[in-house]
N, C-alpha and C positions, 0 to 999 in steps of 0.2 A: 469415555473420551469427550472432552469439551471442544466445541467448535471455536476456532481462533477468533471468529468475528463476534463472539460474545464478550471479548475482552474490551473494557473501556479503560480510560487513562488511570482511574483509581485502581482497578484490578491489576493493571500492568505495573503500576508503582508498587503495590503490595507484593507482587511476584518478585520484582527486582530487589526488594529489601529483605527477602527471605534469606536466612543464613543457616549454617550448620557447622558445629565445631569440627567435625571430621571432613566435611566438604559436601558440595552439591554437584551431582552428576547432571550434565545437560546433554541431551541426545537429540539430534535432528536427523530425520530419515527421509530420503527421497523414495517414496513408494509409488512413483508414477507408473501406471500400468502400461503406458506406451513405451517405456524403456525396458532395459534388460534386467528383470527382477533378480535373477541369480547373481549377476555381477554386482548389483547394488547391495545385496545381502552379504556377499563375500567381502566387499569393501568395508561395510559396517563392522563385520566380525573382525577384520584385520585391525581396524582402528581401535576397537575395544580391547583386543588382545595386547596391542601396543600400550594402551593405558594401564592395563593390568601389570604388564612387565615393568613399567616405570614405577608403579606403586609398590612393587615388591622389592625394588632396588634402591629407592631414595628415601631419606629421612630416618628418624629414630626407629628402633626395632618394634616398639609397641605400636607406633602409628602405622608402620608397614603391615603388621599383622592385622590390625583393625581394618585398614583399607582393603587389603586382599580379601578378607572375609566379606566385607560389604559389597565389593565388586562381584564376587562370586554369587552372592545372594541376588544381586540385581541382574545378573546375566540373562536369565530367562525373560525378564521384563524387556530388556534391550532387543533380544532376538525376536520377541513377539511383535515389536514395532515394525519389523521388516517382513515378517511372515504371516501376520494375521490377515484375515479377509475383511477387516473393518474398512469403512470408507475413509477417504482422505489420501490425496496424493502426497501431501507433506505432513509428516507426523513428528510431534515434539513431545519430549518427556523431561521433566525436572524431578530429581529424586534426592532426598537427603540421605547421605551415607550413614550418619550417626543417629538419625531419627526415623520416623515412620511415615513421613509425608511424601506423596508423589503427585505431581501435576501433569496430566496428559492433555494434549491439544492436537487437533487435526485441522487441515486446510485442503481445499481443492487445488491450491497452487503448489507446484513442486518446490522443493528446497534441497540444497546440497547436503550430503551427509556430513555431520559434525559430531564429534564426541569430545566433551570438555569437562574437566574436573577443576573446580575452583571453590572459593569460599561461599559464593552465592550463584544464583542462576546466570548463565551466559545468555543474555537476552538480545544481543545485537542482531543476529539473524532474524529473530522474531520481529524486532523493530523494522528491519528492512522489508519483511514480508507484509507487515501492516501498512507501511507507507506505500508500497507498490500496489497493494490491494484496496486502496481507498475507494469508497463508494462512488459509483457512477450511474447516471441514468442512461438508458438506451432507448431511443425513439425510432421506431420502425414504421414507415408509412408505405403502403402498397395498395393500389386499387382503391377500394372504398373502405379500407380498414387501417387502423393505427394501433400498434401495440407499444405500451410504455412499460419497460422492464427495468429492474434494478440489478446491477452487477456489483459484487463485493467479494474480494478474495477468491476469485475463480468460480464463484457460484452466481447463478442468475435466476431471478424469479419474476413472474408477471406482476406488475403493479396495477395496470389498468388496460382495458381494451375498449376501443372506440370504433363505431361504424358510422358512415355517412347516412343521413336520412334520405330516403327516396322522396323526391318532390315531383308532384304531378305537373307535367308540362302545360304551360298556358297555350291558348290558341295561336297557331303559327300560320302565317300567310304562305300559301303555296305559290310557286312560280319559278321562273328561271332568270338569273342575271349573270352577267359576265364578270370579268375582273380577275379570274384565275389564270393559271398558265394555259397555253394553247391546248385546246381539247378538253379543258377541265372547266366545269361550270359549278357555281355555288348558287344555292337557292336561299331565299330569305329563311326558310324553315331550317336549313342546315346551319346558317349563320346564327340564328337564334339558339339552336341547340348547343352549338359550340360555346357561345357566350354564356348560356345558362350553366353549362358544365364547368366553365372556368370560374364563374361566380360561386358555384356550389363548392368547388374544390378550395377556393380561397376561404370561404366561410368555415369549411371543415378544418383547414389548417389553423385558422384563428382559434377554434375550439381546442385543437390539439396543443397549440402553444400555451393557451391558458391553463390546460391541465398539467402540462410539463412544468410551468412556473409554480403551480401549487404544490406538486410533488417534490420539486427541487427544494423548496423552502421547508416543507414538512419533514422530508427525509434527509435533508442536508447533503444533497448531491454535490460532490466536488468536481465532477466532470459530467458532461452531457454529450453523448455520441448521437448524432442525428444522421439517419440513413433513409433517404426518400427518393433515390434515383437521381439521374441527371437533371430532371425537370424541376423537382420540388425541394431538394435538400437545402439549397441556399435560401430559397424562399421561406421555408419553415424556420431555418436558423435565424433569419433576420426578423422574424415575427416574435422571437423570444424577448423578454424584457432586457433593457440595457445592462442591468446588474448581473445578468447571466451570460452575457456575450463572451466574456473571457473564459468561460468554462466550456464553450461549445467546440466539439470536434466534428467536422463535416466529413461524411463518408458517402460518396455518390453511388456506391454499389447498392444493389437491391438485396440487402441482407435478409429481408423478410422472407425471401424464397428458400432460405437454407433450412435444413432440418435442425433439431435441437442441438445435436452435438456439433454440427458444422457452424451454427450460429455462435455457440459459446466459444469455439476455437477462434473464429474470425474476430469477435469482439475483444477477447482476451489479448490476442496478438496486437490489435490496433491500440488498445489501452496501454499495453506494456511498452510499445514503441513510443507513444506519447509521454509515458512516464520517464523514459530514458532521456528524451529531449528536454523535459521539464527539469530534470535533475541538473543537466548542463546549464540551463538558463538560471536555475536557482544559485548554483555555485558562482556564476558570473555576477549575479545580483549581489550576493554576499560580498564578493571581492570588491565590487564597486562601492557598496555601502560602507565597507570598512575604511575606505579612503576618506569618507566624510564623518559625520557624527551620528549616523543612523545604523552603524554596524560595528562589529568587533572582529578582529582578526588575530589569530594566535591564541595559544593556551592561556597566557596571562590575562589578556583582555577579556576573553570569554569567561574565565573563572571569576574575574572581578564583576562582570555584568550579571552573572548568575547569582553571585552573593547579594547583589542589590535588587534582584528580581526584575531586571530590565530586559531580559531575553524574551523575544517573541518567537523566534525560530532558530533552533540549534542545528548546525550541520557539522558532521565530522566524518573522517575516514575510518571505518571499522578495522582496516588493516594496520592502522597505526596504534600503538599502545602508549597512551598518554599517562605520565606519572607525575606525582606531585605530593601534596600533603594536605592534612585537614587540621585546622586550628581548634583550640579548646572550645571555641564558640560555634564550631561546625562550618566555619568559612573554608572555602576551597582555595588552594594555592598551587601555582605551577612550579615545578622543579624545586629549587632551593629558596623560593621566596619566603619571607618571614611575615608573621602577623603583626597586629598592632603592638607597638612597644617592643618588638623583637621577641615576644614570648615564644617559647618552643612549641612545636606542634608535631603531630604524628605523621610519619611518611605513609603515603598511600599509593602502592603500586597499581591499584585498580581504580585510578582516578577517573577513567572513562565512565565506569559504572556510577561513580558519585556525581559526575556531571549530568548524566542522563536522569538520575533520580532527582537532582535539584531542578532540572528543566521541567520534568513531569509534575513535580510538586508545586511549581509556580505557574502551571498552566501553559508552558511553552510547547510548541510543536518540535518534534525531534525527527531528524532525517539522517540516518547513516547512509553515506554514499561512497561506494567503492570507487577508488580512483580520485577522490576529492583532493588528495595531496598533489595531484598533477596540476590541478587548476589553482588551488590555494597553496602554491609551492612555497611561498615565503611564510606561510602560517601553519605549516605541518598538517595541512588538510582540515583545520578546524576554524570555524567562524560562526557568526550569529547575526541575525537581523534583530534590532533592538526596538523596544516599545517607545523609548525616549532617549 
C-alpha cells in the first residue's frame, strides 16, 4: 500500500486518466481506530452490496454478468481495506473491473466511506484530502530547546532540533539597589543576569527563525505553526522573513510539553481549523476576482480559461456534477455550447474529471470545496483565479 503523500501532480494526473472498458471501482475507507470499527465495516459492506445489486439489475445482460463477476472477485479486496491491520486511518483503492490493475493508498487522515463505480477513478475525495493535508512546518520552543517538525497528511516528523548554548556569565558587581515594588530589591547582579538571559533568548530565536526560513524554502512549507508560549510566540513569528508572514499561524499554547500523540492531535486540529477558514477566504477571493479580469466564474468561463491555459487555481464544489462536452480538438465546453465553426462535439457527463485533468496538466492548483455552491451561488460553485 502506497502512502498518499508520495503522490505528486504527475502521478495524480496519470491516476485520473486511467480508464477501463468495464469500469473502475473507487473505494474510500475510514479506518480511524478512534471510531467504531464494526460500524464502519458494516457501512462499507452495505455500500458495496448496494453497488452489486445495481450492477445486477441495470444495463445489457452481458455487461451485467461481467460486472457481477468482477465485483464478486474484488469483494475480498474491499473487505480487506476495512479489516486489515495495516497502517492508515484513511485507505483508498482503485481497481479496474475488466483489467488487472489495482492502486492502493493510505493516509493518517480519516476519510468518509465511499464506493463508486465509474469509467475512471473517482479522485475528488483524494484531491480534498491532499488539499487539506498540505505540508506545514511546526515550530516548538520551550526552555532552552526548539524543535522544528514537518506535518503532512496527518503525519509528523522531526526536521531539526536546536538547543541554546550555555554562556559563561561575565563578572557581575554585587550590591543592593532599590527601584522594585515595596519590599523587593534588585541587585546589579540580578539585573545583569536578566538582561543577559533576554539577550541570549533573542539570539536563540534569531537562530531558530533563520533555520525555519531555510527549511520552509527547502521543503516548500505552505503553513508554519509557531508555538512558543505567551512570551515568545509573537516575538519569534515577527522574526521570520516578510515573505513567510502570510504563512504563519500563532499558537501561544506550550505544545512542546505534549506527548507525541497529544502533539499530533493538537497540531492537526489547529491546521484543519485554519484550512476551513482558508477555504472560505479562497471562495470569497475567487468571487471577488470574478467580478474583475483576474478571475472566472461559472462553468462556461472556467472551461474557456482552462482551454487557454490561463487558470492558476481551480475551485469547485464536489457535490455538484458538472456536465458539458469535449470538442474534436480536446477543448472543453459547458452544457450545449458549440465549438469553433459550430462543429459537433462529444457529450461529456463526467466533465468535472476533465476539468481537473486539464487543470493538473497545465500546472494549476485544484481545490474541491464542499459547500462552494453556497458562496459562489450564481456560478454553481465553480470558479478560478487566473494567471492573466
